[in-house]
N, C-alpha and C positions, 0 to 999 in steps of 0.2 A: 328783307324783312331783319327785325334784327335774331341779334344772337341768343336770344329767351324764345324764342320763334321754331326752333330748332323745336328736333324731336328727335326723340334716342330710338334705339332701338325696341324697348320696352313700351315704351308709348305705344307699338301698333294699336289701331282699335281692334277691338272683338266684337264677335261677331255675340246675338243676345244665346245660342245655346252655354258660350264659351261664361258667360258672365255669370248664367245662373249658377252655373257649374262651379265657377269662384267664391259667388255668398255662399253655397251649400259648406262647401268645404275650409270656408274662413269659419262658420257657427258652430261646423262637430272638431277643429280646434279651440275655436271657445269654453264649445260644449263640457271636453274631453280636460283642458287647465282652471274647468271649478269647478272638476273631481277631485283631481289632484291633488286641491287644492284644500276644498273638503274632507279629505282622505288623512291630511298631515296632521288633523288634530287629533284625531281617532288613533292614530298612530301612533303619536306620543304621548296618549293615555293609553293606552295600550304599556309600552314602554314605561309610562311614570312609577303602573303600580308593582308595588315592594314586596314579593311576597315574602321572600328572602327571610327578614325580621320575623316575622311569621308563628313560619314557620322549624325558625328555629326556639324560639318560645314553649312553640304546643312543641316540638320532639325534644327538649330539656323537662320542662313540667312536665310529660310523659314519664322520662325517665326517672323523677325524683318519686312520682307518687306511688310509678311503680317497686323503686327498692327499698323505702320510707314502706309498700304495702308485702313484699316476697321480703325483706331482709328486716322485718321490725323484731324480730327475737331478738337481734343481733345488735339492732342499732338501741331498744330501749328497752335490755333484759328484758324480755317477754311486760315487757307494760302494756298493755295495749291498749289503755286509756293517755296512758304520753302518744303510743303511734295516733289514739287517734283524732288529738287535738292536732298531732302531725300533719296529716289528709288534710285536718280543715284549713290550717297556718297555707300550707303547701300546693296546695286544690286552690282557698280565696287569691295569691298571691298568682299565680298562672294564668285565674278568667284575667286578675285584675293589667297586669301587667298585654291578656292580649286584645285588653281594653283601648287601651292606652297607645298599643301599636293601631288595631281597626282604626281610632279616631285619627291621631294624629303624624302616623307617618304610613299609612298603608300607599299612599299616595293617589285613592280616591279621589271620585269628586261625595261634593257633601253631600248628595240627591243620593249615594250611592252608599253612603258608611251609617244616613240614615234608614234604608231600605235595609241593610245588613238589621241592624240591630232592631228595626223595627224586626222584620221574620226571627231573630232570636227571642223578643220577648213574644211572638207569637208562640214557640215553640212553649216556652218554659207555660208561659198558661197552658195551651195541652193537656202538658202533665199535669198542673199543677188539678188539672179539674177534669180531666180522666184519667188517675191514676191515684191511691194512698195510703198511703207507708202507716203503716197499721203496727208496726212493732218498733221499735231500737233495743238494739243490744248489750248489754252489761259498759260496753265499750264507744255505746251513742252510738253508733254508726247502725243503715237501717238495717231490717233483716227478715221483716219482711214486707211485701205490697201487695195492692189487688185493686181491679177497674174501683171505681167511684162509683160506680150505677151500683154495686155488689153488695150482699147482706153484709153489716160488722156481725161478728160472734156477739154481740149485745143484741142486734136487733133478729140473731136468730135463734138466743136465751129467752128469748120476750112472751112463746107461744109456748115454749118448757115453765115460764113464770106464770102465764094463765091460770096451764093448766091444773099444773100441784096449787098454785092460789085457793081451786075450786075441792082438794082434797087433803086438808089441812086433816093430818092425825092428831088424836090427844098424845101425852107425851104417856107410855107405859110408871115413869116413875116419878115422884111426890117427894122424895128423900136422898139428895143427891149427895155421897158421901168419896171424899178421894180415896183411893190407898194406892199401894204402889204399883200395881199394872197401868195406873190414869197417867195422861199427859195435862194437866190442870191451864196450863198457862203459856208463855212461847218459848217452845224450845222446851218444854218437860217442868216433871219440878223441884231444879237449882234452876231453869234457864243455861244450862249447859250443852243441852241435847246430850247425853249423857249415857245410857242404859245398859248399866254393868251386869246387872243377874240376871240376865238370858241371855245365850247361846241360837243363834241362828243356824239352821243347815244350810249350809253356801253352795251346794251342789243344786240348783237354777234348775239346770237340764231335768234331772228326775221330779227335783219336788217344788217345779217355780213359786210363783205369788200365784195367788188364786183369787182371781178378781171376782167380790161380792156384790159392786154398783157402783155405777158410774152418772157424771147428770153433769148438765151442763148447769154455771153457776155463772152470777154477774163479776163485774170485772170488782177486779181486786188486790191487792197483794198477798193478804196480814198465813199466815197460818188457818189450822185444828189447834183447839180447847178442845179435849176429849173427857170425859165421866160417865162414868157409867155404859148410862145407852143411850145419853145426849153425845155430836159435835159440833160445837158453836166454831163462827167464821160471819166473818164482815164481808156481804156485798154491792154493787154498788145498782140499783135497777132502774135504770134510765134516769128521774133527778131527782131520789130516794136515797142514800145510802140504808142501809137493811140488817140487822146484826138475824142469823137466822141459828135456830135447831135443828139440826136433822137427827133422825135414828140413826145410833154409831154402826147396828147393823147390815141396814137395810136401806140410807139412802134418806129414807123419805123423809118430808117437812117437816117439825111438829109442831113449830112458833115464829113466827118473823115480830119483831121492831123495829122502826121506820125512823126516822127524820130526814124530814127536805133539808136535801146537802147536795151538791155532785161536787168533786174536788175533781177539775182540766190538770193537764201536764202532758205536751205532746211527747217528750224524751220517755219519760218513767211512764207512762198509762193515766186513765184517769180511773179511781173509787181510793176506799178506803185500805192503810196501808197496815195496820197494828193487827193487834192478833187479841183478842176476847182471853181475857183471867179469870179464872174460876176461885172460889173461897165463900167458903159454910152456906151451899145454897146460893148465891149469890157474882151476879155472872158482871163484870168492868171493860164497859169498850169505851177505844177512843177514836171518831172519825176525826177521816185528813184535819175535814177543815173546825177543830178541836174542838167536838162533842164529847163530851167524859158523860156517861151514866153508867146506873147502877141499877140492873135486874136481878126480879126473880130468874132465878135459872131452871125453874120450872114450867112457868110459865110465857116467857117476855116483857110480862109487867112492869113495867119501869116504879125504880122507887124514890130516887130523883137525877140532874144533871145536869150541869155546866158546858157552862165555854171557858177553855182553856182560854184560851187568844183572847177575850171577857175580859180576864179574872187575871188576867200576867198584861195589863194596862193600866199606868198610874189611877188614881181610885176617879182622881176628879177627870178625867179624860174620857169622853164614849166611841172613844176609838178604841178598837180594839185591835193588838200588840200583832204586825204585820207575821202570814204565815212566811215557812219558809218554802224555798221551791219547789220539795217536791211532797207537801207538804206532812202531816202530823205524823211520826211512823211507832214510835216507843209506846208498845205494849204500855199499859197501867199497869202500877206495882204494887202490890196489895197485901201490909201486914196486921195486925190484930183490928188499929183500932186506926187505918192511917189508909188515905191513895197516894199514893206520890204519879208527878208527872214534872214533864219536861217541856213548855210552852218556850221559853226563850222568854228575851227582848229586853231593855234594858235600864228595866227601869221599877230596878231592887225585886222582882216576881217572875224571876225565870226558871225559880223550882219554888213547884205546888206543895205544902198536906197537902189534903182534902181531909177531915174526917169521913170515916168509913161511913159512921150512919146516916149521916145528917149534908151529908153537905159542905160540911161551912167548912172555909176555911183555917186551917190551923195555925200557918206560917206559912209565908213567901220569902225570896230572897236569889240572889244572882242578877246578874247583867250582858252575861250573856250572850249570843246568839244560839238557839235550839239545832242539834243540830236530829242524829236519825234512829240514833240507842237505847234501847232500854233499859228504865232506873234501874239499878239492886244494890243492895246494902248486904255490904261484904263490914265480916270482922278481920282489919286490919292491927296489930298491934296488939290484938286486947281490947281496941274498940269497932261497938259495933260504928258503921258509917257510909254515908248511903251519896255514892260513887253514880254521876252527871258525868256521861263523857258526848259535852255538847260541840258543839262551831269550835270555840278555844281554845278548848281542849279539855282535859282531865281534871275535876273538880271532884272535893270531900265533902261534904258537908255530915254534919249533927243530927240522925232524921227526928231525934225528938224538939228540937229548936228551930234547927237550918242553921246552925249561926258553923257557918265556911271555916274547914278547919285546913287546907287545903290544896292548893292546885299544880296541874302543870302548863303551857301552851302546846298543843299539837293544834300547830294549823296548816291546813294545806288551802291553796287557792280559791276554791269555792264554796272553801269551810264547810267539810261532807264526812263526819266521824260515823257511821255507820257500825262499828261490828264494840258489841261488849267485853268490857276490859275485862284479864283475866287475874284471875291473884292468884299465887304460890297457897302449896298447901300448910307454909308453919305463916302466913300471914303477912310474908315482910314485901310484897312488889308486889306488884301489880304487869302486870301483862297491854301494853294498847297497840294500835296501826293501823291505817288507811290506806286512802291511795293516791292517785292523783301527785306519783314521782318524790310520796314523804318519806313511805315505810313507817316499820315498829319503833315502838321501846319498851325494855322494862326496866321500869324503875323500884330503885330502893326509898322505901318511907318509909319513915325514925322519926324518933324525939325527941331531940337534944334541949336541957333547960327548959324540958317544959314546948318548948315548940316545935312543929311540926316541920319535918327539915324531907324536900324528893329530892335526889339526883337519879339519874340514868345508869342500871350497870352499861345499860350498850344501848345505841343508836342507832340500825341501820336502815340500808335500802333497799336492801333481799326481799325481804315480805314485806311487801302493798296488797295489805286484805282488804278490798273495798268493801262490802257488807255480807259479806262472805262469815257468818261468824263460826270459829275458830273449838277443836275439837281436843284440850287438854288429856294427854293420857301419861300416865308415868310419868313425869319429862321434857316428857318433847310435845309438837304442838301441830296436828293435822291440821290445814288450811287455804282455803284458793289463794295464793300467791298471783293477785291478780284474775286470770283466767287457765290457769295451768296451779294443780294439789301438787300439795309440798307437803315435807317432813322440816319443822329447824329446832330444835337444842332449846328447851325456854332458858336456859341460863345463859347460855353460851351465843343464841341467837343464830346458832352453824347450821352452814343450810345439809337436813343429809340425805334430800332427794330433792328433784322436781320433777315432775314427770304425771299422763292425766290430762287429754286438756279433754275438760267438760264447760271447758263456757264459765259464763260469773254460774257458777254454781250452786248448790248449799250443801251439809253434809253434817252428819248426828252419828252417832257412835253406840251399836247396839253388840253385846260382848266383845267381841274379838272380832271387828270388821266396823269401816268404814260404812254406811249407808249413802252412798254419792245419786247426788240427783241433778242430770247433767241442765244448766239453760236450760235448748233447742236441738228438738228436740226434747222431753224432760223424762228421759229415761232412766230407769236406774239402774246405778251397780254397785257391787260387793266390794270392797277393797278391803287384803288384811295390813290390821294395822303392827304395823309394822315401821319400824324405824328406819332396821337396814336396806330394805328393799323398800320400791312401789310395785305390788304384786295384786294386777286386779282379776279376781276371782270367779265372778256370774257378771251378765249385763242381763237389763229383763225391759223391755219396750214399756210406757209407762204414760203417759201424757204424752201433745201435741203440740205443739208450739214453746213460744216464752216462759219458763218457769221460771221464778225468781224465789214461789214462796217454798219457806220450810215446811219438811215434809214430816209430819206429827206417828208415832207409833204409840200406842194404846193394847192393854189386853191382846198381845199378837196378830195386832192390825198393825197396817201401815197407810194414813189416812191424808193424798196426792194431792194438791188440788191447782190453779192454775191462774189467770184469765177467764179463763173459759170455762173450763168441765174442771168437777172434781171427781175422785176415785177413792176405790176402798179396798188390797188387799189384805188376805192373808197372809199370813206368812210362817213353815213349820216352824214349832220353834222347840229343840231338842234339850232342851236343859235350863234353866227356871229355877230360881234358889226358892223355899219357903220365904223367907221374910221380902220379897216383891211382892204377897200377896198383900203387907197387915198394909194398917191403914198409918199414911204419913203421918208426919202432927203437918199445923196449921202453917200454909202459909205464910214468911218470915220468923216460923220461930231455928231457930241453933235446934 
């Protein structure tokens, strides 16, 4: 035999049993090798998941948000509006960075990434359809949430409206005359929120406010106008804006005037914003979508009505001027023979004077975007002037013919100016203020060579009043610097004190005390009018929920409301001058 035919020791023939065993061993080895190869991609995939960058983004973002939230007073000088914007920007940036990491740097398969995004979208959709944000606070941060299937405050109030609609009472007064104890328009007879001739008993432990009545009201952010035995306000009831007259002593509904209109805005809330203006038996109201009307105050019958947004459009245009973001809010200003409003727009008709008796347009002027303040007439340098604080700043018009006398720009990012200008006692200066990181200015108004000249005596960012009007008393301003009560020297702008965290509340003055209504809940506080120090002397619970509405004080009674309910308290008065009961001059007269 040749060399190749020789057998090696390993070529020994196997028995059948040994052959079977060898085949089984070979199969087990092959299966094990395949399993190991299949496991390698999984191990590699696990190693590829780069979680550390995502964790760093999340932890860093959480630290930034926590710093903005807890150290916001120090970082932003207690400017909660700027803090709110900072939270939105920082939160959005963190979410966007996490999205980029998940899509492009996580190392997961595209299938896993898409599944993750779908899970997040599902959670967000579940929250959207199961949770309802009911209210935002003044810093535009959600303040109240509820399950989506629970009834809203408006829905809960509808049963009350249906019931009172069946038992409307007739007015007991057929001639309404304003006297010094009444509150006939926004922030009182002079629109300054200041009652000087009445002294309250500050001991609310011994003599607390006595509740006279309380009941649900429709959505709305205006206040009460109170004359004699009627209290007027505006509400949203379903698809209708409603002007309502209540008996001031009992809260019973007397009459309603209804207009098919509903202004909707998520952050500010739905419903009308303005407060009715009473003058010589007539009631003038402005709805959030521009419906201006003149009513008989004793029964609510319409005498005339207009839409100021339509009237502000160019004569040849069929489209009204675009409404501002949070709706028409400036309460109508009424004088002997005129009604003044500020619809805004760029058609030369941003400020309109109507004939009081007929509703016909007397003049129209102005090209600036409207804002949220009420018009007012003041005397500067001996000249009567109509002051309009709109989205572009403050402007002065001749109330007789609408001639623009002077203007001063005061603009913030959203073009929101929402407090009334304050004129110095000698009629030479005008104080203005806004929020959104801008602040306040005291303007010196003069006449040089027959021309009006306006220059700032100071501008400061240390007082930023968002939408709560200030009290001017004895050379000092008492106002909400964002969400904290503060006192500033009117002439210098110097801060005397800043204390009292009432949120974006409201403040009026009665005697020698500030009456403060907290934003949420709408509790009441008495604060001494004292530029030397902050002194809270009494508190009392009044309303639940967000309260942006100004309180009204008339005949020893305090009328408070928000978008859910209204309440009337009798306050203990310990002193009142005889002059307070005398009849006031007609509104608009000096």
